[in-house]
ZAMARGU-4260 file (C-alpha; in steps of 0.2 Angstrom, whole numbers, plus 5000, padded with zeros to 4 digits):
<rodrens>
0) 5440/5423/5642 | 5439/5436/5653 | 5447/5440/5668 | 5436/5441/5684 | 5443/5461/5688
5) 5432/5476/5689 | 5438/5488/5677 | 5437/5506/5678 | 5438/5516/5663 | 5439/5535/5656
10) 5436/5538/5636 | 5438/5554/5628 | 5429/5561/5613 | 5411/5562/5608 | 5412/5554/5593
15) 5416/5536/5588 | 5422/5537/5607 | 5404/5538/5612 | 5398/5527/5597 | 5412/5514/5600
20) 5421/5512/5611 | 5408/5515/5625 | 5395/5504/5616 | 5408/5491/5618 | 5413/5494/5635
25) 5395/5495/5640 | 5395/5474/5635 | 5409/5470/5648 | 5403/5460/5661 | 5419/5468/5671
30) 5414/5485/5668 | 5415/5495/5686 | 5416/5514/5680 | 5414/5524/5667 | 5418/5542/5663
35) 5417/5553/5645 | 5426/5566/5644 | 5424/5578/5628 | 5433/5597/5626 | 5422/5605/5635
40) 5407/5607/5622 | 5395/5597/5633 | 5390/5588/5619 | 5395/5572/5622 | 5387/5574/5640
45) 5367/5573/5628 | 5374/5554/5623 | 5376/5548/5640 | 5369/5536/5646 | 5363/5541/5667
50) 5377/5527/5675 | 5389/5536/5663 | 5398/5549/5672 | 5402/5564/5660 | 5419/5577/5663
55) 5421/5590/5652 | 5443/5591/5655 | 5450/5578/5647 | 5464/5582/5660 | 5453/5577/5676
60) 5452/5559/5670 | 5469/5553/5679 | 5461/5561/5696 | 5445/5544/5693 | 5458/5532/5697
65) 5455/5523/5683 | 5464/5506/5674 | 5465/5513/5657 | 5459/5530/5646 | 5454/5528/5630
70) 5459/5544/5616 | 5445/5544/5603 | 5452/5561/5598 | 5457/5566/5579 | 5475/5563/5577
75) 5483/5579/5579 | 5479/5580/5596 | 5483/5563/5600 | 5500/5563/5604 | 5497/5578/5617
80) 5485/5567/5627 | 5494/5553/5628 | 5511/5559/5632 | 5500/5569/5648 | 5492/5553/5651
85) 5510/5544/5653 | 5517/5555/5663 | 5503/5553/5674 | 5507/5533/5676 | 5490/5529/5665
90) 5486/5515/5652 | 5481/5519/5634 | 5472/5513/5621 | 5475/5528/5607 | 5463/5527/5591
95) 5471/5525/5576 | 5482/5530/5563 | 5493/5531/5580 | 5494/5553/5581 | 5495/5563/5563
100) 5514/5555/5558 | 5529/5544/5562 | 5535/5557/5573 | 5521/5558/5583 | 5519/5539/5585
105) 5538/5537/5591 | 5536/5548/5604 | 5521/5540/5609 | 5531/5525/5610 | 5545/5529/5620
110) 5534/5539/5634 | 5525/5521/5636 | 5539/5514/5637 | 5550/5526/5647 | 5534/5524/5659
115) 5532/5507/5659 | 5514/5507/5657 | 5504/5499/5643 | 5500/5507/5624 | 5487/5500/5615
120) 5481/5506/5596 | 5464/5501/5590 | 5469/5489/5577 | 5451/5480/5584 | 5450/5470/5566
125) 5462/5459/5571 | 5447/5452/5584 | 5435/5451/5567 | 5430/5433/5570 | 5430/5431/5549
130) 5448/5439/5550 | 5452/5426/5562 | 5448/5414/5551 | 5458/5419/5538 | 5472/5419/5547
135) 5472/5404/5555 | 5467/5396/5538 | 5484/5405/5531 | 5493/5399/5544 | 5491/5382/5546
140) 5495/5380/5528 | 5480/5381/5518 | 5485/5387/5500 | 5506/5384/5501 | 5518/5395/5498
145) 5508/5412/5496 | 5509/5420/5478 | 5501/5439/5481 | 5489/5446/5489 | 5477/5461/5486
150) 5465/5470/5497 | 5451/5482/5494 | 5439/5492/5503 | 5430/5502/5493 | 5413/5514/5502
155) 5401/5529/5500 | 5400/5538/5514 | 5408/5553/5506 | 5402/5552/5489 | 5389/5569/5491
160) 5400/5582/5486 | 5383/5590/5500 | 5394/5583/5515 | 5401/5593/5526 | 5418/5597/5527
165) 5426/5590/5544 | 5445/5586/5551 | 5445/5569/5541 | 5447/5584/5527 | 5462/5589/5533
170) 5479/5581/5531 | 5487/5593/5544 | 5473/5586/5557 | 5477/5568/5552 | 5462/5566/5539
175) 5461/5557/5526 | 5459/5537/5523 | 5476/5532/5522 | 5477/5533/5541 | 5459/5532/5542
180) 5456/5515/5534 | 5475/5510/5528 | 5482/5511/5544 | 5470/5495/5549 | 5475/5487/5532
185) 5493/5487/5536 | 5492/5481/5552 | 5480/5465/5546 | 5492/5460/5533 | 5508/5462/5544
190) 5496/5452/5558 | 5493/5441/5544 | 5505/5436/5537 | 5517/5438/5550 | 5530/5447/5537
195) 5533/5467/5540 | 5530/5478/5525 | 5547/5482/5517 | 5546/5495/5505 | 5532/5502/5495
200) 5531/5502/5476 | 5522/5515/5471 | 5506/5524/5479 | 5494/5536/5470 | 5482/5545/5480
205) 5468/5559/5472 | 5457/5571/5480 | 5440/5568/5473 | 5430/5583/5478 | 5442/5598/5480
210) 5429/5607/5491 | 5416/5603/5503 | 5406/5614/5514 | 5405/5620/5531 | 5387/5625/5539
215) 5384/5639/5534 | 5388/5634/5514 | 5405/5641/5515 | 5416/5631/5502 | 5432/5623/5512
220) 5448/5616/5502 | 5450/5597/5505 | 5469/5593/5509 | 5465/5575/5511 | 5465/5561/5501
225) 5447/5554/5498 | 5456/5537/5488 | 5471/5530/5490 | 5478/5515/5479 | 5497/5506/5484
230) 5507/5492/5480 | 5516/5484/5496 | 5528/5474/5498 | 5529/5462/5509 | 5544/5450/5518
235) 5557/5447/5504 | 5544/5451/5490 | 5526/5448/5493 | 5515/5459/5483 | 5500/5467/5492
240) 5489/5479/5479 | 5479/5487/5489 | 5465/5499/5485 | 5455/5511/5496 | 5443/5522/5494
245) 5425/5531/5506 | 5420/5541/5490 | 5416/5526/5478 | 5401/5526/5465 | 5396/5511/5477
250) 5398/5502/5496 | 5406/5487/5491 | 5415/5483/5508 | 5433/5475/5513 | 5439/5459/5503
255) 5455/5451/5507 | 5461/5439/5493 | 5477/5427/5499 | 5484/5419/5482 | 5494/5402/5486
260) 5501/5389/5476 | 5486/5377/5482 | 5473/5391/5479 | 5465/5405/5487 | 5459/5412/5502
265) 5443/5423/5501 | 5439/5436/5514 | 5422/5448/5511 | 5412/5461/5522 | 5399/5468/5514
270) 5388/5484/5521 | 5380/5485/5532 | 5396/5475/5541 | 5385/5464/5552 | 5392/5448/5559
275) 5380/5438/5542 | 5390/5449/5529 | 5405/5441/5534 | 5413/5428/5523 | 5429/5417/5523
280) 5429/5406/5506 | 5443/5393/5502 | 5446/5392/5480 | 5458/5376/5477 | 5468/5374/5462
285) 5455/5360/5458 | 5438/5354/5468 | 5423/5366/5473 | 5425/5380/5483 | 5424/5377/5501
290) 5415/5387/5513 | 5427/5391/5529 | 5416/5404/5539 | 5399/5412/5539 | 5396/5425/5549
295) 5379/5421/5552 | 5382/5408/5564 | 5397/5415/5575 | 5386/5417/5589 | 5390/5438/5590
300) 5376/5451/5592 | 5368/5458/5578 | 5373/5476/5571 | 5390/5482/5567 | 5406/5469/5569
305) 5418/5485/5577 | 5409/5484/5594 | 5409/5464/5598 | 5430/5465/5590 | 5432/5482/5601
310) 5422/5473/5615 | 5436/5459/5614 | 5452/5470/5613 | 5446/5477/5628 | 5447/5462/5635
315) 5460/5457/5629 | 5470/5474/5639 | 5462/5469/5654 | 5469/5451/5655 | 5483/5463/5652
320) 5485/5474/5666 | 5481/5461/5678 | 5495/5449/5672 | 5487/5436/5660 | 5493/5432/5641
325) 5486/5442/5626 | 5496/5436/5613 | 5487/5447/5599 | 5485/5464/5607 | 5491/5477/5596
330) 5503/5487/5607 | 5513/5507/5602 | 5526/5496/5593 | 5513/5488/5581 | 5509/5505/5580
335) 5526/5512/5580 | 5529/5499/5564 | 5512/5503/5555 | 5514/5522/5554 | 5532/5519/5544
340) 5524/5511/5533 | 5509/5523/5530 | 5522/5537/5531 | 5533/5528/5518 | 5517/5527/5506
345) 5516/5546/5509 | 5534/5548/5502 | 5527/5536/5488 | 5515/5546/5481 | 5523/5560/5479
350) 5538/5556/5475 | 5531/5542/5462 | 5543/5529/5467 | 5548/5516/5476 | 5551/5520/5494
355) 5561/5506/5508 | 5553/5507/5525
</rodrens>
C-alpha cells in the first residue's frame, strides 16, 4: 500500500490539525519531517511531541521544502491560505467544508488547476472500512436497483447550553453542522452511488440554543445551525433523506440505509466511534439479516477510526504525489461539487423551495 518514498509535511492549525492530522501523520512509515504552525499564539507548541517542529507563522512553511501542507483552520481562513500556498507551488490538503462558501471553493479549485498542483479535501470517511464495504456491496448489485436512501448523524457534543461559544457557532466564519457534518454525508452519498445530487427538495435548519457564553460568561448570539434536515435527489430521482445534529438528546452516531429491490444495506457507527462500533448489515427481502462487516475484525488500531482513515488518506496523497494511482482521492474538484450542493441546501432552507444544483 505504501509508496517507498519519504514525505515532508506541514500542518496549519492547533485544533484538529494536531488532534487529527498530526496524529494520523505520525503513524505513516514514510514520514520524514513534520512541522506545525498556528496563528502565532503558541497553543500548538504545547501539544507537540519533541520530534515535531513548531513554526510561529504558516507563511514560513513553504520555505521548508515540504511535499504537502495541510490546512486545518476555520473555513473562513482557508481560501486566503490555500491561494497563497498555490502561488508558492505547494500541494495542499484542505479541511472540509472547503472554504466558507461556493465562491471560496471555486477560487481554490481554479488556483490548484492553474498551479498544476495537487489539491485534496479531507473527506476521510471514504477510508472507513465499513463505508468501503457498504459501497462495494452496493456497486456489486447486492440490493439490486436502489429505491431510496436515508442517513442520520446525531450526536450530543454541543447539547449542553453552557458549552462555550466558538467559531463553530458563527455562520460568517463557516460554522454550523451543514459544513461540519453534512458535507461528509453529501460526499459519501455521491461517492457510494456514483451519482451527483441534482436537486434539493427541501431543507430545514434550526438553532437550538440562540446564545452561548464566552469564558467570562458574556452571552454571544449563535448564528450557525445546530440541526439540519433535508431531502436530496441523486441523479435522475433517488431520494436521500438526511438529518444531522450535534445537539441531539443523546449520541446515536451515524446510520446510512440504502433500500433496494432485493433488500437493504445498513451501515452503523456508534459512539465512541472505535473500530468495534462499526457494522454493515444486509437485510434481504426474504431470509435472515446478514452481517457483511464487523469492525472488531478490521485490524485497525484501537480508538477513533478517523485517525486511521486520515492515515490512509495521507497514504493516497503520497502515492499520487510520486506518480501512482489513487482513484478515490477526494480532490478540489470533489470539494467544489460538494460545495455546490451545500449552497443549494442553504438556499432551499431560506427560500423554502426546491433548488436545483
